[in-house]
C-alpha positions as CSV (number, residue, x, y, z in Angstrom):
1,M,0.0,0.0,0.0
2,T,2.9,2.3,0.7
3,G,4.3,1.7,-2.8
4,F,0.9,2.4,-4.3
5,G,0.5,5.5,-2.2
6,Q,3.8,6.8,-3.3
7,R,3.1,6.1,-6.9
8,T,-0.2,7.9,-6.6
9,K,1.6,10.9,-5.0
10,D,4.2,10.9,-7.7
11,F,1.6,10.8,-10.4
12,L,-0.4,13.7,-8.9
13,S,2.7,15.8,-8.5
14,S,3.6,15.1,-12.2
15,I,0.3,16.6,-13.5
16,S,1.1,19.9,-15.2
17,K,-0.8,23.1,-14.9
18,P,-2.3,22.8,-18.5
19,E,-3.6,19.3,-17.5
20,I,-5.2,20.7,-14.4
21,Y,-6.7,23.6,-16.4
22,L,-8.1,21.2,-19.0
23,I,-9.6,18.8,-16.4
24,V,-11.2,21.5,-14.3
25,V,-12.6,23.4,-17.3
26,L,-14.1,20.3,-19.0
27,V,-15.7,19.1,-15.7
28,V,-17.2,22.4,-14.7
29,F,-18.2,23.9,-18.1
30,G,-18.7,20.5,-19.8
31,L,-21.3,19.5,-17.2
32,G,-22.9,22.9,-17.4
33,V,-23.4,22.5,-21.1
34,C,-24.6,19.0,-20.7
35,F,-27.6,20.3,-18.7
36,L,-28.1,23.7,-20.2
37,L,-28.3,22.6,-23.8
38,P,-31.9,21.2,-24.5
39,V,-32.5,17.6,-25.4
40,G,-31.8,17.4,-29.2
41,G,-30.2,20.8,-29.2
42,G,-26.7,19.6,-30.3
43,Y,-25.7,19.1,-33.9
44,D,-27.4,16.0,-35.3
45,E,-28.1,14.8,-31.8
46,E,-31.3,13.1,-32.7
47,T,-29.8,10.9,-35.3
48,H,-26.8,10.0,-33.1
49,L,-29.3,9.1,-30.3
50,I,-31.1,6.7,-32.7
51,R,-27.7,5.1,-33.4
52,V,-26.9,4.8,-29.7
53,W,-30.3,3.2,-29.2
54,E,-29.7,0.6,-32.0
55,M,-26.2,-0.1,-30.7
56,S,-27.5,-0.7,-27.2
57,S,-28.9,-4.0,-28.6
58,L,-25.4,-4.9,-29.7
59,T,-26.3,-4.2,-33.3
60,F,-23.3,-2.4,-34.7
61,L,-24.2,-2.1,-38.4
62,P,-26.3,1.1,-38.8
63,N,-30.0,0.7,-39.8
64,D,-29.7,-3.1,-39.5
65,N,-32.3,-3.5,-36.7
66,L,-34.4,-0.3,-36.6
67,G,-38.0,0.1,-37.3
68,N,-40.6,-2.5,-36.5
69,E,-38.0,-5.0,-35.2
70,F,-36.4,-2.5,-32.8
71,P,-38.6,0.7,-32.6
72,F,-37.3,3.9,-31.2
73,P,-38.7,5.4,-27.9
74,A,-41.1,8.1,-28.8
75,V,-40.4,10.0,-25.5
76,Y,-37.1,11.3,-27.0
77,W,-39.0,12.7,-30.0
78,E,-41.5,14.4,-27.7
79,M,-38.7,16.0,-25.6
80,S,-36.5,17.0,-28.5
81,Y,-35.8,20.7,-29.1
82,R,-35.6,20.0,-32.8
83,R,-39.2,18.8,-33.2
84,P,-41.2,22.1,-33.0
85,F,-41.0,24.3,-36.1
86,I,-40.6,27.4,-33.9
87,V,-37.5,27.8,-31.8
88,R,-38.2,29.2,-28.3
89,A,-37.1,29.0,-24.7
90,V,-37.4,25.7,-23.0
91,E,-40.6,25.4,-21.0
92,A,-40.1,26.3,-17.3
93,D,-41.8,23.1,-16.2
94,F,-39.8,20.8,-18.6
95,W,-38.3,18.7,-15.8
96,E,-41.6,18.4,-14.0
97,K,-43.3,17.4,-17.2
98,Y,-40.8,14.9,-18.5
99,G,-38.4,14.0,-15.6
100,G,-40.3,10.9,-14.5
101,L,-41.2,9.4,-17.9
102,S,-39.8,6.0,-18.7
103,L,-38.4,4.9,-22.1
104,D,-41.8,3.3,-23.1
105,S,-44.1,5.9,-21.5
106,L,-45.1,7.4,-24.9
107,D,-44.8,4.1,-26.8
108,Y,-42.4,3.6,-29.6
109,I,-41.9,4.9,-33.2
110,Y,-42.3,1.9,-35.5
111,G,-41.8,1.5,-39.3
112,D,-39.7,4.1,-41.1
113,V,-36.9,4.8,-38.6
114,E,-33.4,5.5,-39.9
115,T,-30.2,7.0,-38.6
116,R,-27.8,9.1,-40.6
117,S,-25.1,8.4,-38.0
118,V,-23.2,5.7,-39.8
119,Y,-19.8,6.2,-38.2
120,S,-17.5,3.6,-36.8
121,P,-19.0,1.9,-33.7
122,P,-16.3,2.9,-31.2
123,L,-17.3,6.5,-31.5
124,L,-20.6,5.8,-29.8
125,F,-19.9,2.6,-28.0
126,P,-19.6,4.1,-24.4
127,Q,-22.9,6.0,-24.9
128,A,-24.6,2.8,-26.2
129,M,-23.5,0.9,-23.1
130,V,-25.0,3.6,-20.9
131,M,-28.3,3.2,-22.8
132,R,-28.1,-0.6,-22.6
133,Y,-27.5,-0.8,-18.8
134,L,-29.1,2.3,-17.4
135,G,-32.0,2.5,-19.9
136,R,-32.9,-1.0,-21.1
137,S,-31.7,-3.0,-18.1
138,L,-32.3,-0.7,-15.1
139,Q,-35.2,1.1,-16.7
140,L,-34.2,4.5,-15.3
141,P,-36.2,7.5,-16.5
142,A,-35.6,8.5,-20.1
143,L,-34.3,11.9,-19.2
144,T,-31.9,10.6,-16.6
145,V,-30.5,8.1,-19.2
146,F,-30.2,10.8,-21.8
147,Y,-28.0,13.1,-19.6
148,A,-26.0,10.1,-18.5
149,I,-25.3,9.4,-22.1
150,R,-24.1,13.0,-22.6
151,I,-21.9,12.7,-19.5
152,A,-20.3,9.4,-20.8
153,G,-19.3,11.1,-24.0
154,L,-17.9,14.1,-22.1
155,L,-15.9,11.7,-19.8
156,F,-14.3,9.8,-22.7
157,Y,-13.4,13.1,-24.4
158,L,-11.9,14.4,-21.2
159,I,-9.7,11.3,-20.9
160,L,-8.5,11.5,-24.5
161,A,-7.9,15.2,-24.4
162,W,-6.1,15.0,-21.0
163,L,-3.8,12.2,-22.4
164,S,-3.1,14.3,-25.4
165,V,-2.0,17.3,-23.3
166,R,0.1,14.9,-21.1
167,I,2.1,13.2,-23.8
168,I,2.6,16.1,-26.2
169,P,6.3,17.2,-26.0
170,F,5.6,20.9,-26.4
171,G,2.7,23.4,-26.6
172,K,0.8,21.9,-23.7
173,W,-1.0,25.2,-23.0
174,I,-2.0,25.6,-26.6
175,L,-3.5,22.1,-26.8
176,A,-5.3,22.6,-23.5
177,I,-6.8,25.8,-24.6
178,L,-7.8,24.3,-28.0
179,A,-9.3,21.2,-26.5
180,A,-11.4,23.3,-24.1
181,S,-12.7,25.8,-26.6
182,P,-16.4,26.6,-26.5
183,V,-17.1,24.5,-29.6
184,A,-15.0,21.6,-28.3
185,I,-17.0,21.6,-25.1
186,L,-20.3,21.8,-27.0
187,Q,-19.4,18.8,-29.2
188,A,-18.1,16.8,-26.2
189,S,-21.2,17.5,-24.1
190,T,-23.8,16.3,-26.6
191,V,-24.8,12.9,-27.9
192,S,-22.4,12.9,-30.8
193,A,-19.7,10.9,-32.6
194,D,-17.6,14.1,-32.4
195,A,-16.8,13.7,-28.7
196,I,-14.6,10.7,-29.2
197,S,-13.6,11.5,-32.8
198,N,-12.2,14.9,-31.7
199,G,-10.3,13.3,-28.8
200,L,-8.8,10.7,-31.1
201,A,-7.5,13.4,-33.4
202,F,-5.9,15.3,-30.5
203,I,-4.2,12.1,-29.2
204,F,-3.0,11.2,-32.7
205,I,-1.3,14.6,-33.1
206,A,0.2,14.5,-29.6
207,G,1.3,10.9,-29.9
208,T,2.9,11.5,-33.3
209,L,4.8,14.5,-32.1
210,A,6.0,12.6,-29.0
211,L,7.2,9.6,-31.0
212,A,8.6,11.6,-33.9
213,F,10.9,13.5,-31.6
214,R,12.8,10.4,-30.7
215,K,16.1,10.0,-32.4
216,E,15.5,6.3,-33.1
217,I,12.4,4.3,-33.9
218,H,12.5,0.7,-32.6
219,W,9.7,-1.9,-32.6
220,K,8.1,-0.4,-29.4
221,E,7.7,2.9,-31.2
222,W,6.6,1.2,-34.4
223,I,3.8,-0.6,-32.5
224,S,2.8,2.7,-30.9
225,F,2.5,4.3,-34.3
226,A,0.4,1.3,-35.6
227,A,-1.9,1.7,-32.6
228,L,-2.3,5.5,-33.3
229,F,-3.3,4.7,-36.9
230,L,-5.7,2.0,-35.6
231,I,-7.6,4.5,-33.4
232,L,-7.3,7.4,-35.9
233,F,-9.2,5.4,-38.5
234,W,-12.0,4.9,-36.1
235,G,-12.7,8.6,-36.3
236,K,-14.8,10.6,-38.7
237,L,-13.6,11.3,-42.2
238,N,-12.5,14.9,-41.4
239,I,-9.6,13.6,-39.2
240,V,-8.4,10.8,-41.6
241,P,-6.0,13.2,-43.5
242,L,-4.0,13.5,-40.3
243,A,-2.6,10.1,-41.2
244,I,0.0,11.8,-43.4
245,L,1.6,13.7,-40.5
246,P,3.9,10.9,-39.3
247,F,5.2,10.2,-42.8
248,L,6.2,13.8,-43.3
249,L,7.7,14.2,-39.9
250,L,9.6,10.9,-39.7
251,K,12.8,10.2,-41.7
252,P,13.5,6.6,-42.9
253,S,16.8,6.8,-41.2
254,Q,15.2,7.1,-37.8
255,F,13.9,3.5,-38.1
256,K,16.4,1.0,-36.6
257,M,14.6,-2.1,-38.1
258,R,14.8,-3.1,-41.7
259,S,12.2,-1.4,-43.9
260,G,10.5,0.0,-40.8
261,Y,9.3,3.2,-42.6
262,L,8.0,1.1,-45.5
263,T,6.2,-1.5,-43.4
264,L,4.6,1.3,-41.3
265,L,3.4,2.9,-44.5
266,I,2.0,-0.4,-45.8
267,S,0.4,-1.2,-42.4
268,S,-1.3,2.1,-42.2
269,G,-2.6,1.6,-45.8
270,V,-4.1,-1.7,-44.9
271,L,-5.7,-0.3,-41.8
272,F,-7.1,2.6,-43.9
273,L,-8.6,0.1,-46.4
274,L,-10.2,-2.0,-43.7
275,E,-11.4,0.7,-41.3
276,V,-12.1,3.7,-43.5
277,A,-12.8,2.4,-47.0
278,G,-14.2,-1.0,-45.9
279,W,-16.4,0.4,-43.1
280,N,-17.8,3.3,-45.2
281,L,-18.7,1.0,-48.1
282,I,-20.7,-1.2,-45.8
283,A,-22.2,1.6,-43.6
284,Y,-23.2,4.0,-46.4
285,S,-24.8,1.2,-48.3
286,R,-27.3,0.9,-45.4
287,L,-28.2,4.6,-45.7
288,S,-31.3,5.0,-47.9
289,T,-31.4,8.8,-47.8
290,A,-29.1,10.9,-49.9
291,V,-28.3,14.5,-50.0
292,E,-30.7,16.2,-52.4
293,R,-29.1,17.6,-55.6
294,A,-25.7,16.0,-54.8
295,D,-24.1,13.8,-57.4
296,P,-20.6,12.7,-56.2
297,I,-19.6,11.1,-59.6
298,G,-20.8,14.1,-61.6
299,Q,-19.0,16.4,-59.2
300,L,-15.7,14.5,-59.6
301,S,-16.1,14.7,-63.4
302,F,-16.7,18.4,-63.2
303,I,-13.6,18.9,-61.1
304,L,-11.4,16.8,-63.4
305,A,-12.7,18.6,-66.5
306,N,-12.4,22.1,-65.0
307,P,-9.4,22.2,-62.6
308,L,-8.8,25.9,-63.0
309,Q,-12.5,26.8,-62.4
310,F,-12.6,24.5,-59.4
311,S,-9.4,26.1,-58.0
312,A,-11.0,29.5,-58.3
313,I,-14.1,28.2,-56.5
314,L,-11.9,27.0,-53.6
315,V,-10.1,30.4,-53.4
316,N,-13.4,32.3,-53.5
317,D,-14.8,30.0,-50.8
318,I,-12.0,30.7,-48.4
319,W,-12.1,34.4,-49.1
320,A,-15.9,34.7,-48.7
321,N,-16.4,32.3,-45.8
322,G,-13.1,32.0,-44.0
323,F,-13.8,34.6,-41.3
324,N,-17.3,33.2,-40.5
325,R,-15.9,29.7,-40.2
326,L,-13.3,31.0,-37.9
327,L,-15.9,32.4,-35.6
328,D,-18.0,29.2,-35.8
329,W,-14.8,27.2,-35.0
330,I,-14.4,29.2,-31.7
331,A,-18.0,29.3,-30.5
332,I,-21.5,28.5,-31.8
333,Y,-24.7,27.2,-30.3
334,G,-26.4,24.1,-31.8
335,F,-27.6,24.9,-35.3
336,A,-26.9,28.6,-34.7
337,Y,-30.4,29.1,-33.4
338,W,-29.2,31.8,-31.0
339,P,-26.3,34.2,-31.1
340,V,-23.2,33.7,-28.9
341,P,-22.1,36.7,-26.7
342,I,-19.7,38.6,-28.9
343,W,-17.0,39.0,-26.2
344,T,-16.6,35.2,-26.2
345,Y,-14.7,35.3,-29.4
346,S,-12.4,38.1,-28.4
347,L,-11.6,36.6,-25.0
348,Y,-11.0,33.1,-26.2
349,S,-8.8,34.4,-29.0
350,A,-6.8,36.4,-26.5
351,G,-6.3,33.3,-24.3
352,L,-5.1,31.3,-27.3
353,L,-2.7,34.0,-28.4
354,A,-1.4,34.3,-24.9
355,A,-0.7,30.5,-24.9
356,I,1.3,30.8,-28.0
357,F,3.7,33.3,-26.3
358,L,4.2,31.2,-23.2
359,N,7.8,30.3,-22.8
360,E,7.5,26.5,-22.3
361,K,10.3,24.0,-22.1
362,N,11.4,22.0,-25.1
363,V,10.8,24.7,-27.6
364,G,13.7,24.0,-29.9
365,I,11.6,22.8,-32.8
366,E,13.4,22.8,-36.1
367,K,12.0,24.7,-39.1
368,R,11.2,21.5,-41.0
369,T,8.8,20.4,-38.2
370,R,7.0,23.7,-38.3
371,M,6.6,23.5,-42.1
372,V,5.3,20.0,-41.9
373,M,2.6,20.9,-39.4
374,G,1.6,23.9,-41.6
375,I,1.5,21.8,-44.7
376,V,-0.7,19.1,-43.0
377,F,-3.0,21.8,-41.8
378,V,-3.5,23.2,-45.3
379,I,-4.0,19.7,-46.8
380,T,-6.5,18.7,-44.2
381,Y,-8.4,21.9,-44.6
382,L,-8.6,21.5,-48.4
383,I,-9.6,17.8,-48.2
384,T,-12.4,18.6,-45.8
385,V,-13.8,21.3,-48.1
386,L,-13.3,19.1,-51.1
387,S,-15.1,16.2,-49.5
388,L,-18.1,18.4,-48.8
389,Y,-18.0,19.9,-52.3
390,I,-18.2,16.3,-53.8
391,S,-20.7,14.8,-51.4
392,F,-22.9,17.7,-50.4
393,T,-22.8,20.4,-53.2
394,P,-24.7,20.4,-56.5
395,V,-22.5,19.7,-59.6
396,G,-20.6,22.8,-60.8
397,S,-21.9,25.0,-57.9
398,E,-19.9,28.3,-57.4
399,V,-20.2,27.9,-53.7
400,V,-19.2,25.0,-51.4
401,E,-22.2,23.9,-49.2
402,G,-22.2,22.2,-45.9
403,V,-18.8,23.4,-44.5
404,Q,-19.0,24.3,-40.8
405,G,-16.3,25.8,-38.7
406,R,-16.5,23.0,-36.1
407,Y,-15.1,20.6,-38.7
408,F,-11.6,22.2,-38.4
409,M,-11.4,22.0,-34.6
410,T,-9.2,18.8,-34.8
411,V,-6.6,20.3,-37.2
412,M,-6.2,23.7,-35.5
413,P,-3.5,22.4,-33.1
414,L,-1.1,21.9,-36.0
415,L,-1.5,25.6,-37.1
416,F,-1.0,27.1,-33.6
417,L,1.8,24.7,-32.6
418,A,3.6,25.7,-35.8
419,F,3.3,29.4,-34.9
420,A,4.3,28.8,-31.3
421,C,7.6,27.2,-32.4
422,I,8.8,30.3,-34.2
423,P,11.9,31.3,-32.2
424,S,11.3,35.0,-32.5
425,L,7.9,34.7,-30.8
426,K,9.6,33.3,-27.7
427,R,11.2,36.6,-27.0
428,I,7.8,37.9,-25.9
429,R,7.1,36.9,-22.3
430,I,3.5,36.4,-21.2
431,P,2.4,35.6,-17.6
432,V,1.1,32.0,-17.4
433,H,-2.2,33.2,-15.7
434,L,-3.3,35.1,-18.8
435,P,-4.5,32.1,-20.9
436,V,-6.3,30.8,-17.8
437,I,-8.1,34.1,-17.1
438,F,-9.1,34.7,-20.8
439,G,-10.1,31.0,-21.3
440,I,-12.3,30.7,-18.3
441,T,-13.9,34.1,-18.8
442,S,-14.8,33.2,-22.4
443,L,-16.3,29.9,-21.3
444,A,-18.2,31.7,-18.5
445,L,-19.7,34.1,-21.0
446,Y,-20.5,31.2,-23.4
447,T,-22.4,29.2,-20.8
448,A,-24.2,32.2,-19.5
449,G,-25.3,33.0,-23.0
450,M,-26.5,29.5,-23.4
451,Y,-28.6,29.7,-20.3
452,L,-30.1,33.1,-21.3
453,S,-30.8,31.9,-24.9
454,Y,-32.3,28.5,-24.2
455,H,-34.0,29.1,-20.9
456,V,-35.1,32.8,-20.7
457,P,-37.6,34.1,-23.3
458,C,-35.8,36.8,-25.3
459,G,-32.8,36.2,-23.0
460,S,-30.2,36.8,-25.8
461,Q,-31.2,40.4,-25.7
462,Y,-29.3,40.8,-22.5
463,Y,-26.1,40.5,-24.5
464,Q,-27.0,41.8,-28.0
465,P,-28.6,45.0,-29.1
466,G,-31.9,45.4,-30.8
467,L,-35.3,44.0,-30.6
468,C,-36.3,40.4,-29.8
469,Y,-37.8,39.0,-33.0
470,Q,-40.3,36.2,-32.8
471,P,-41.1,33.6,-34.1
472,N,-37.6,32.2,-34.6
473,Y,-38.1,29.8,-37.5
474,K,-36.3,26.5,-37.5
475,N,-36.8,25.9,-41.2
476,W,-35.8,29.3,-42.5
477,A,-36.8,29.3,-46.2
478,P,-38.5,32.6,-46.9
479,N,-38.2,32.6,-50.7
480,E,-39.5,29.1,-51.3
481,V,-43.3,29.8,-51.3
482,Y,-45.1,33.1,-52.0
483,S,-48.7,34.1,-52.2
484,S,-50.3,35.3,-55.4
485,P,-50.0,39.1,-55.8
486,V,-52.2,40.9,-53.3
487,S,-55.1,42.5,-55.1
488,P,-58.7,43.7,-54.6
489,E,-59.7,40.1,-55.1
490,L,-57.1,38.7,-52.6
491,T,-56.8,39.9,-49.1
492,L,-54.5,38.2,-46.6
493,S,-55.0,38.0,-42.9
494,Q,-52.7,36.4,-40.3
495,E,-53.6,35.8,-36.7
496,I,-50.7,36.7,-34.3
497,I,-50.2,36.0,-30.6
498,P,-46.9,37.4,-29.4
499,E,-44.9,35.6,-26.7
500,C,-43.2,38.7,-25.4
501,N,-44.1,42.1,-23.9
502,G,-43.0,45.4,-25.3
503,M,-43.9,44.6,-29.0
504,S,-42.9,47.7,-31.0
505,E,-42.4,46.4,-34.5
506,L,-43.9,44.0,-37.0
507,R,-42.1,42.8,-40.1
508,I,-43.3,40.8,-43.0
509,W,-41.2,39.0,-45.6
510,L,-42.5,40.0,-49.1
511,D,-41.5,40.5,-52.7
512,A,-42.6,43.6,-54.5
513,T,-40.8,42.6,-57.8
514,G,-43.2,43.0,-60.7
515,S,-45.8,44.9,-58.7
516,N,-47.2,48.2,-60.0
517,P,-44.9,50.8,-58.5
518,N,-47.8,53.3,-58.3
519,G,-50.1,50.9,-56.6
520,I,-50.9,51.2,-52.9
521,T,-50.7,48.3,-50.4
522,S,-52.7,48.6,-47.2
523,V,-51.3,47.0,-44.0
524,V,-53.4,46.9,-40.9
525,L,-52.5,45.6,-37.5
526,K,-55.4,45.4,-35.0
527,D,-55.4,44.6,-31.3
528,V,-58.5,42.3,-31.3
529,N,-58.7,42.0,-27.5
530,N,-59.1,45.8,-27.1
531,D,-60.6,46.5,-30.5
532,H,-57.7,48.9,-31.1
533,M,-56.0,49.8,-34.4
534,I,-52.2,49.6,-33.9
535,V,-51.1,50.2,-37.5
536,N,-53.1,51.4,-40.5
537,E,-50.7,52.4,-43.3
538,N,-51.0,52.7,-47.0
539,I,-47.6,52.2,-48.8
540,Y,-46.7,52.7,-52.4
541,N,-45.4,49.5,-53.9
542,S,-42.3,51.3,-55.1
543,N,-41.3,51.7,-51.4
544,L,-41.6,47.9,-50.7
545,P,-38.6,45.6,-50.9
546,A,-37.8,42.7,-53.2
547,K,-37.5,39.4,-51.2
548,A,-36.7,41.1,-47.9
549,W,-38.3,42.2,-44.6
550,F,-40.7,45.1,-44.6
551,S,-40.9,46.6,-41.1
552,L,-43.6,48.7,-39.3
553,A,-42.7,50.4,-36.1
554,F,-45.2,51.6,-33.5
555,Q,-45.4,52.5,-29.8
556,P,-44.5,49.6,-27.6
557,D,-47.3,47.5,-26.0
558,W,-45.9,46.5,-22.6
559,A,-48.7,43.9,-22.2
560,S,-48.5,42.3,-25.7
561,S,-47.6,38.8,-24.6
562,G,-50.6,36.5,-25.1
563,K,-52.7,39.1,-26.8
564,F,-54.6,38.4,-30.0
565,Y,-53.6,40.6,-33.0
566,L,-54.8,40.4,-36.6
567,L,-52.6,41.5,-39.5
568,T,-54.4,42.3,-42.8
569,I,-52.8,43.1,-46.1
570,Q,-54.7,44.2,-49.2
571,S,-54.0,46.2,-52.4
572,D,-55.9,48.5,-54.7
573,E,-54.2,47.1,-57.8
574,E,-54.2,43.7,-59.4
575,S,-50.4,43.4,-59.2
576,G,-49.6,44.0,-55.6
577,P,-46.7,42.5,-53.7
578,R,-46.4,38.8,-53.0
579,I,-46.2,37.7,-49.3
580,A,-43.9,34.9,-48.2
581,Y,-45.6,31.7,-46.9
582,S,-44.2,29.0,-44.7
583,L,-43.6,25.5,-46.2
584,R,-46.1,24.0,-43.8
585,P,-48.3,25.1,-40.9
586,E,-45.4,26.2,-38.6
587,Y,-47.1,28.8,-36.4
588,P,-49.6,27.0,-34.2
589,A,-50.8,30.1,-32.3
590,G,-52.6,31.5,-35.3
591,K,-54.0,30.9,-38.8
592,L,-53.5,32.5,-42.2
593,F,-56.5,33.4,-44.3
594,E,-56.8,34.1,-48.0
595,N,-60.0,36.2,-48.0
596,D,-62.1,34.0,-45.6
597,Q,-60.4,30.7,-46.4
598,A,-58.0,29.3,-43.8
599,L,-54.8,27.8,-45.3
600,G,-52.5,25.1,-44.1
601,Q,-49.6,27.5,-44.1
602,D,-48.6,30.7,-42.4
603,M,-47.4,34.1,-43.4
604,I,-43.7,34.6,-42.7
605,F,-43.6,37.4,-40.2
606,Q,-41.9,38.4,-36.9
607,T,-42.9,40.6,-34.0
608,G,-40.1,42.8,-32.5
609,C,-40.2,43.3,-28.8
610,I,-38.1,45.5,-26.5
611,A,-36.4,43.0,-24.2
612,G,-33.4,42.5,-22.0
613,W,-31.7,45.5,-20.4
614,D,-33.6,47.9,-22.7
615,A,-36.9,46.6,-21.3
616,D,-35.6,46.7,-17.7
617,R,-34.6,50.4,-18.2
618,A,-37.8,51.3,-19.9
619,L,-40.0,49.8,-17.3
620,D,-37.9,51.3,-14.5
621,T,-38.3,54.8,-16.0
622,P,-41.0,56.8,-14.1
């Protein structure tokens, strides 16, 4: 016991400050995000949960046992933040309403059930075992099981990220700050394959750098590299290009066994064929849904036939979207439903830059290593964009669709480690507490914004200026469906019941293209409860926009929440503006009428309410 106690003491004393920072931050803020983010609020969380449910029956091939044979618990559909068409704050009585429900309390979803989560089973195996034993065996409440699944993913990410920081030979603070970014914590704290996949990417980079720094590579190191390739190829496709890093860092002369470099190259190639190519051929063949308009074969043909045009598309894509992707890589809430507090980006960036200037030990990194890390970063970035252009984007499109900033989280360590190794930067001395202060403050703002956005009606107005606009549409497609031109024969009326007090604006998405510029459109907003006319305006069509919001401002109604308003639009000309309609009935609080006929759609509109600090100040004013 004495020996064990001494070893434990030695181990604890060996834990570095970056490791401590990472562990504390992931536990505190990771658990916070686990419980603050609504059920289904993470990226693709619904489809990952379906895969977890299927794997809990020890069925590891996706869509092999779903549907009538193994139906999905309907309670998770009922609780999901993604199900309603209108995005709003979580109900105050959510836990009271759903906390005690069992997996079978609302029956199951039979028939056509499919998951798009077709990644390698290890990425969701821990979560599946939680579902198997806590859900199916112990029959704990469905909500308890769900949060336990989130915590399991966070725990495994924490272990992988901590090991990465521990073994990396330099840049520990940089990796710790990167592994605990707002987006990293978001992905680790939801039901997602990203939690473990991102952790595998970090440990591959750290392990590769640690092994490559050894002067000689023997069988022990060779086996370690093979193990790194084995776990790397479990990950999502966006981390697979990292496999080229060891072969650019290592020199054949470092291997002290015959043909060691060549055999490692061959072994990694075999693992790639089995784990990546083989698995994806099997898994994607079990996915019946395909991306609309995408044609991978046709897109490849276009690229090969037009290399210069495709190169220009890539350059334009980086120029047009690079900055927004950078912001999304730092911080975003699920599906970007709500804005992140703006200071989160500045504070996190300051913490990361401070980590670059820290004067850590073992910083004598040669120029070749820095160049290799930079090259692998560029290659991985381009391959990620290329893969989405091929698999997600219509043939010959001038824009690349489907690229999100969070996809580049796993390759960012290479870029910042390369910068940190520049000798001239080490002349700048930065206090070690600066990365900690900036990092923790950015995460505190991020989680506070998450609480305000998801759990307080109009809560995001406490950290961003302007009005609170509702409804917040999940399926934002304003230009897909329009009414016929408003005319003396066609009058539109929309019932509106605001969910916030202080309504002072109403805006409607419309298209006045092709309307008679001298014609007049009448817009009337009536408070039906009090039989009071709020707005009654006649606007020349020439003053109306083309496929954009048209706004009407009025004196704030501080008791607007729950009131019944009626918006009426009509025109004195045959060719008035066209009003945008929803794709389906998305606004359950009211109906849309064409003349006196109720429709199965809604007008696309938003009420603007004074909220947040502005409302507090206005209500406090005598």
